[in-house]
N, C-alpha and C positions, 0 to 999 in steps of 0.2 A: 214564666221564668225559663222553662225548657227552651223556648224559642230565643230568648235573650242569650242562652247558652250557645245555641247554634250560631247566633250572630256574633260570636266572639272572634270570628275571622272577619277582619275589616277589609273592604275593597276586594272581595273574593274574585279570583280569576283574572286579576289585573297585575301589571308589573309592580304596583304599589301594595299588593296584598300584605297584610300584617296580622299575625296570629297573636291575639291578646292573652293566650294561655301558653306562653313560651316555656314555662317551667312550673313546677308544683307551687312555688311561692306566688307566681302570678295567678294561679288558680285560687289560692287563698285570698289574694287581693281582690279578684273579681267577686268572690263570694261575699266578702265584707262590703264591697261597694254596692253589691246587689241587695245586701241586707239579709242574706240567708243564714248567717251565723253571728254570734256575738264576738266582739274583739277578743274576749278571754278564750273562747274556743279556738279562734284563729291563731292566737299566740301558742296555745298548747300544741296545735297541729304543726306549726312551724318548728317547734322544738323537737317534736316526734319525727318530722321529715329530716331534720338535721342529723338525728341519731340513726335514722334508717333510710338513707338516700336511695338505695336500690328499690325498696318498697314504695317510696314516694314516686319514683320514676315509673314503676309499674302501674300505680294508680292513675298517674297522668296519661299513660298510654291507653288505659281503659277508658278514661274520660274522653280522649280524642276519638277513639273508636265509637264510643256512644254518640258523640257529637255528629259524627259522619252518618251514623245510623238514623239519628233523629232527622237530619236533613233529608235523607233518602225517604223516610216515612212521610215527611211533609210534602216533598215533591210528588211522591206516589199518590198521596191523598188528593192533591190539587188536580192530578190527572185522572181522578176517579179510578185509580188502579187497585190491584189486589194487595192488601197489606199483609196477608197471612204469611208470606215467606219471611217477612221481617220480624214478626212477633216472637219467634223462638229466641232470637238474640235479645230482644227487649226483656222477655221473661227471665232470661239468664241474669240480667242486671237486676231486675226486680227481686230476684231470689236473695240478693245480698242485703236487702232491707231487713233490719232486725226489730224495728218497732215503729208504730205510727208516730207522726210528728207531734211533739208538744210545743207550745208557744210560750214565749216570755216577752215581757215588755222591754223594748230597747232602752228607753230612758225613762226613769221614774216620772210619772205624771204626764207622759206623752201618750198619744194614741197609737204609736207605732209598735209593732211586734216583730219578732224574729223567731226562727226555729231554735229550740233549746237543744243544741247539739253539745255533747259532752267534751269534744276535743280529744277523744281517745282512739279513734279509728281513722286512719289516713283517707279512707274512702268517704268520710262524712260530707265533703263538699259535693259529692255526687248525689247524695240522698235527696235534697230538695229538688234537684233536677228531675230525678225519677218520680218523686211524688207528684210533681206538676205534670210530667209527661203522661203518667197513667191517668190522671184526671182529664187531660186534653183528649186522649185517645178514646175515652168513653163519653165525650161531650159533643154537643152540636157544633162547637167551635172548630172541630176537625174539618168540617165541610166549608169553613170560612177562611181557610188558610190562603195566603197570597204571597207572591214573591215580588220584591221591589222592581219596578221597571226602569229604574235609573241605569244609565249606561255602565257605571262602575260599582253597582251594588246588587247583591243577591240576598239581601236580608229577608227573612221569613217573618210574616206578621199575621195577625187575625183581623180580618176585615169585618168591622161591625156596622158598616154603612148599610142603610136599608136596601139599596139596590146593588150592593156588592161592587161598587165602582172604584174602590180605593186602588191606586196603582203604585203609590210610593210608601216606603216605610215611615217616612216623616216628611210632610209637605213643606215644612220650614227648612229642611236640610236638602234631601235628595230632590224634592219637588222644586225648590228654588234653583238648585244647580241645573236641573234639566230644563226649566223654563229659560234660564239665561243661555244655556247651550243652544237651545232651539232658536231663540231670538238671534243669537250671533250667526248661526248657520243660515237663517232666513235672510239676514242682512248681506251675508257673503253671496248667496245665490242671486239676490236682487242686484248686487253690485256687479255681477258678471253677466247679467242678462244682456241680450243684443241692444236693448233700448239705452243701456248705460255705458255702452262702449264708445 
C-alpha cells in the first residue's frame, strides 16, 4: 500500500506527469479507492477538511513530503544504500500514530476488510500508509524492490519472481507499451538500413 501511495504520481518526470493527490479531497478519493477507510470515515473527513481547510492543506503537504521520502527510501534500498539518514524523518511520522489498526468488514457477508478509522483526525489517510511502510522496512520485501523500466514510468514495485527478473510494474500495461515501442523502433531502423534504401 505504501508503494501504491508513492505511485500516485503518474508518468513521473515526463511532460504528461500527473499528481493523483492534487488536493486533500483527492487524497480521500485515493484512500477510498484503495480500500484503506470506510466511506463513512471518508465523508466525516471531507466535512472536517471543509471546516478546517488550512489544517487539511498542512496534512496534504505532510503526505506529499512523506511520499517523496518513501520514494527516496525505495531507491536507496534498491541501490543497497544506507537507509539510516532517512529513518529519523520516517520515525517522526510514525510518532503521530495513536493506536494499532483495527479492521472491519467492508460489506456484510464479504471477505473484504478495511481499516476501522474513526474519521476524526485529518491525518488518518496517512496512517495506513505508515503502518504498511513500517512493515515493509522490517521485511524481506525491502530487498525485492524494483523500479519500472518503461520509458515513461518510475513506479516502484515488489519483485516476487524467483530470479528477480521483473522489469515492469505491470506487464499488461507498461510491458505492452514498451514491446510496441521497441517493435516500432526496430521497424524504423530496418526501414532506414542501407539494404532498404
